[in-house]
N, C-alpha and C positions, 0 to 999 in steps of 0.2 A: 401743158400751156391751156387745157382746159380748168384749172385753178387757180389762175390766178385771177387775181380781183380786186382791181385799187379803180380809183377815181381818175385815175391820169394815163390808163393804161384800156386800152379798146378789147372789150370782152370776147375771145374767139371761141368758137362754136364748132368750126371745122371745118376740111379743106376735101378738096375732092379732085383727086388726079386721073386726067383723061389723057392719054399721049402727051402734046404740046401744049393743052388747055391747062390751067388751073385754078380751081373755084375755091375761094376762101368765103367762107359764112361768118358775119362780125358786126356787132354793134354800127348803128348805122350814126356817120355825123352829118348833121345837115348842113355845113357849113365847108363840108371838102378839105384841104390839107392847109398845112401854112403854106406849102406852093402856091397854092389857089388865093390865100387871102394875100400873099405879095404881090401878085399880077395885079390885085386891087388897085393898088398904087393908093391908098388913103394913107393920111399922115397919121403916126399912133405917138401919143403922149409916152413919157415913161414911165405911168403907170401900169399901162396895158402892154408896155416890152417887156414889164417885170414879171409880171403876170405869167406873160407869155413862155418866158425863160425859165422862170423857175417852176410851172406846172411840165418842162421837161424833166429838171431837175429829180422833181418828187417823183416821176414817173418813171425814168433813171434810176434812181437810188431804188427802189421797189424792186425792179428789175435785177439787178444786181445782188439783191438780197433773196432774189427768188431762188429755186431750182437750176433755170435757167444761166444764171451770172453772169451774162451779157447778151448786148441787145444785138450787136454785129452790123446792122444796116440802117445807123441812125441817119437821117436826113430830113428835108422838109416836106416831102410828099409823103413820109412815114411821119408825120405830127399831125392828126389829124385832128380838125374845130368843130366840138358839138356845138347844139343850139346858143349857150351861156356864153361862148368863147372860150372853151375850157379846151386844154390841150390831152387828146388822149393817143398813147402812143402804140404803133402796128408795126406788123411785117418783121416780128420776133419768132425767133424758132424754129423758123423754118425755113430758113437756108441750106441747112445741109441736104434736105431732101431735092432742094435747087441745084444743089450740085451735083447731086447723083444722076439727074435726070439731064444736065447738061454732057456730063461724062459718057450716059450711052447716047448723046447725040438726038434725046427726044427733044429738046429745047434748045436754042442757040443765047448762049451767054448775055446775060444783062448789063454785064458792067462796062458799059460804053464810059467814054471819058469824061461824057456830064457828071455820070451817075458816080463816078470816082471822086468829085471836088472834095466830100466830107471825109473821104476815106484817109486816116493815119499812115505817114510816112513808111513807119516799118512795116507794115503792112500792106503797101503798094510796092515793096522791095520784096516780099517775103515770095519765093518760087510757089509755093503750095499755103496760101494764107488759113487759116482758122477758118472752119465755115460758120461756126458761133461768134466769130469777132475776139474782141480782149476787153478787159474795163477802162483798160487806157486807152483804148483805141476810142471808144466809146466817148470818155474824155473828149477828146481831140475832134470829135463828131460835133458832138454837143458845142463845140468853141466856135466853127466855122458857122452852126448854126446860130450863135447869139449872135455871131458879128455880124452877122445877114438882120435879124432883128432890132441891132441897134440902129445900124448903117441905111437900113430898107435902099439897099443900091444893087441888090442879086450877091449872088454866093462871090465871095474871092475878091470883093470890090479891092482896087488898086488901084489909091490916088493918082500916080502919075500915069498907068497906063491902063488899058484893057485888054487884057490877055483872054489868049481863046482856052479853051477845056485842056486842049492837048500839053499845051505851054507851061497851062499852071501845074499839070501833073507832072511834067517833066521838071518842073523847079523847084518842088515838092522831093521830089525823087532824089534827086541830085540837085541843092542848093546854090544860087553863084554863089559869088565873094561875099563877103558881108551878111553871112547867118543864114540860119533859115528863110525860106520864102515863106510870108504869112499875110493876109490879108492887112487893110493899114488901118491905124488904131487913131488917125490924127484928125484933129476938127474940121469941119466945114461950113459952110455956111448952112446946113439944114440941121448938121448934129453936133451936140455938144456933150461928148463921153464922159461919165464920171469917173474921176482916176483909179476909184477901185475895180471898177469891169476892168479897164486897161490893164492892172497888173493881172486880174484874173485870169482874164483871157490868155493874153502871155504866157500862165504857168499851166492852161489847159492843151495850150496848143507847142508845149514846149518839146524840142525836138528827142529830148530823152522820154521815153513814155515815162520811167519811173518816176520822175522828176512833176508827173501831172497831180493833181491832187482829184480824191476820190469824190460823189457826189454827196457824201453825209458831208464833208467840207463846205463844198458849194450850198448846199442848204443851209446852213446857221448863217452863209449870207445874208439869206434874206432880208431879214430886219433893220440891216445896216442900209440895205440898200433902197429900201420902200421906207425910211425913216421921215425922208423929209416930202414925201409926198403931202400934196393939200388934203386936208383933213374932209372937208365938203365934202369935193371932188369923190375922192375915195369912200367915203359914206353913200354920194348918190351911184357909185357903180356897183358898190357891193348892194345896196340896195335892190338895184335893177339883175344883178345876177340870181338875190332873191328869191325875187320877184318872178324871173323865169323858170327857175328851180322848182318855185311852188309851184306854178302852172304844170310843167312837167309831172311833179308828184300827184297832184290834183288828179291829171289826165290819166297819169299809169295806176293811179287809184280806184279812178270811175273805170277805167278799161280791165281792172281787177274784178271790181262787182261785179262788173254786166257778164264777166265771163263765171262766177260764182252761182249770180243768179242763173243764167241759162244751163248750169248744170244742175241745181237744184232742182229747179221748173221740170228740166229731164226726168231728173230719179222722180219727181211728185208728178209728172203725167205719165210713167208707167205703173203708179199705183192704183192713179183714178183716171177716170174720164179727163179729156181737157176743158170742157164745157163747168165739170162739178167742180175742178181744182180752181178754177178762175174765181167761180162763188165763193168757194173757202177762204182763198187769199182776199177777195174785197169785205170778209166778215160777212158776207151774206150766209142765210140758214139755207141749208141743202133738205129739202125735204124729200120724203118719198114719192115715186113717182109710178102712177100704175102704166104698164104697156098693155094693151092690146093683144098685141099679136108680134111674138120676137119666136126665134129659134135657136134653141140649147143644143148644142153638142159636148157629150162625156166619152171618153177614151181611157181607157187602162192597159196595162201590160198582161197579157196572159201567160199565167206561171211568173209572176210577179215576186213569188213569196220563194219557189224553189229558185230563182234566179240568187235571191239576197241567202238564202241561205247555203249558197257555192262562192259566194263572193265575199272578200275582205268589206266593212261600212262605205272605206273612200272609193274601193271599185263600186262601189254603189253608187255612191253621190257622182264620182265621174260620168258614169253611165247618165244617171238620167240628167246630168245638166249638158252634155254634148244632143242627148236627145231633145228637149226642149229646147235648145240653144235653136237647132236646126228647125224645130214648129215655131218658135216665135220667128224666125225670118220669113218661113212660108207664109207665114198669116197676114204678115204687111202688105200680101198681095191684093189680100178679099177685106170686103166693107163687114170687119167684124170686129171684137174687143173681147179679151182675155182676160176673163173672171182671174182664174185661179189654177195652181198648180197644188195639190195634197197629196203626196207623194208617189205615187206612179197614176194618180188621175189628173187630167187634163181638162179643163171646161172652158168653152169659148161660147160667147154669145153672138147672134145679130140681129140688128134692126133696135137695138136702142146703145148710145143714149141718144142716139140722133136715129130718129125713124126713118123707115127707107122702103114703104111699101110693103111690096109683097116679095120682094128681092131677100129679103134675111135668109129663107129657104134656100135659094138659088144658091147663096155666098157662102149657107153654110156646109151644103151639098157640095160643091166644087173645091172648098178648103178639104174637107173628109177624105175625098178622090183623093187631092195630094199630099195629105198626109198619110193618106195608107200607102200611096208609092212611093214616097222617100222611103217609109220603112221599110218596102219589101226590096227595092234595089239601091237603097243609098246607105244603108245605117249597118255597121259593124260594131259587135259590143266587143271591144278593146280588148277585154282580159278574156272574154270566153266569144274568141272567132268564129268556133263553131255553130254556135248558138244562134239560131235565128228569132227575132224579136218579133215578138204576135200581139197586134193590136188587137182591141176589140173597140168597136165605136156606137153609139147609140145618139141617137137627133130623135128631138120633137118638138112641136109648135105651139104654143100657145101664149094665155096670157101671165104677167106677171107683175113684181112691185120690186122697184130697184130704188136702195138708198147707200146711205153711206153710216154705216156701222161704228161706231168706237171715238175717242177722243186721240188716243194713243197707238201709234200705229192703224188709223182709221181705214178702213175695208169698203168697197164699193161691192155689195151686195145683192144676191136675187132671191124672192122668196114665192113660194106659190106650187101650185098641183103642178107646174110646168116642169118644172127643176125635177122634182121628184121622179118625175114619168122619164124624163129624159135620162136619169141615172138607170132606170129599172129597164130602160131599153140596152143601154151599154152592157147590164150585169145578163140580160138575157139574150143577147146577141152571139156573135160565131163570129170565132178570131178571122182578122183579117176578113172582116165583112161590116159591110155599114148598116147596122139596124134601125130602119124607120118607123115612124109611127104613120099612122094613116092619115092624120091631120096633113104633118109633113107632105107624103106622099099623094096627097089633093093637090097640093100646092104646087108640086114641082111639076105633075102633068099640066099644067099652065103650061110651061116652059117650052114642051115638047126637044130638051135636049138629051135629055137622062133615060136611062135604061132602069128600068125597077122591074123586081122580080118577088115572086109573092110567096112565103116561107110555108111549105107544106103542111105545117102541125101547125094549132092555136096554140098560140100563147099567154099565158095570164098574169098579169100585173097585178103585185099589191103595192098598190101607191097608198 
């Protein structure tokens, strides 16, 4: 069912069965069904009637040539109408599942007398009707629908009398004297039926299923049936249909453009700060900018070379991806910007591109504690489950220059001694501890929320 794709077949996306409730996801048709169209009591011209009928023919021809082979439940409520008044067939291919649910008692049978008005006599008489229906039965159902379209008098219109659904079903199954019981084909004050339609409908609802024509034969009738349509009216209606179709296509393409634009923007914002990306999109120059005070974070994995030596390349990539995906999710909770990852090194900054006073030191410190905690408590190396991952973290605060470097694969980079000092703080730090510079320490003291401990030995940095 998922593979069926045709202009006159409603696209099926899925179904969900929950007890007595069944939910089906398919294309939405704005004008409801053919049954809804009948209830509006509008007067239709022959061109519109023929268009509806041959839309059904085209859809049924496609279904009969598909792996489904038949519809099995063709009736006006299953002929949906889209915004261009095109018929799209639905409710095919799920009848077997529905019958299984009926046998289990999960739902009651939907085959009330009113729903059987379009069912072929041989199927009505069958003790165990085929759940998928038959091709000949579909042709019979089509004929009853086509008659309803041509006369617009409801299903199974009889000129002499209005019968109940129960009476109609009984007469169809057990015809009275005088031949099969079928709808009237005589002209009336409102309808003059084409002679070719009379012959066609009589063949389509023939009592013997084998005498009914196939939809491939019915499709060839379209040219002769519509040859006398007023050319101007037909052209006008086709222009209207084309206009509706064009509007829908423009709307569809616009929506696709919006979706693709959002994807490309999202990708761009992951590579560059949003305010920088917006300037580049408007073809503005992005000049390097000096920031007087930011806090830079560096971390790497202790013993990373040894882990690589004991792992396959794909295992190393998988480990880093899982680790940094976890990191990326955590840093979203803080006012920070991720600069890059190089191998096992992870670099983050706060205080740019949007300045945040002295909060940059606090944000980086809180983030560092969260990253360290996540590694200690949550992260497990899949291929080395007994190996404990150890981070080494360094933080420093100071001035930097930030700017976009390169045309292809542009990167937002930081320059200055602050970056080098932060890297040295990480290199000289201890595993599973956060190594701060005095500059960062002095700012954090202003917040009175951090516990800081001075290292016993003096560490000399080569900057």
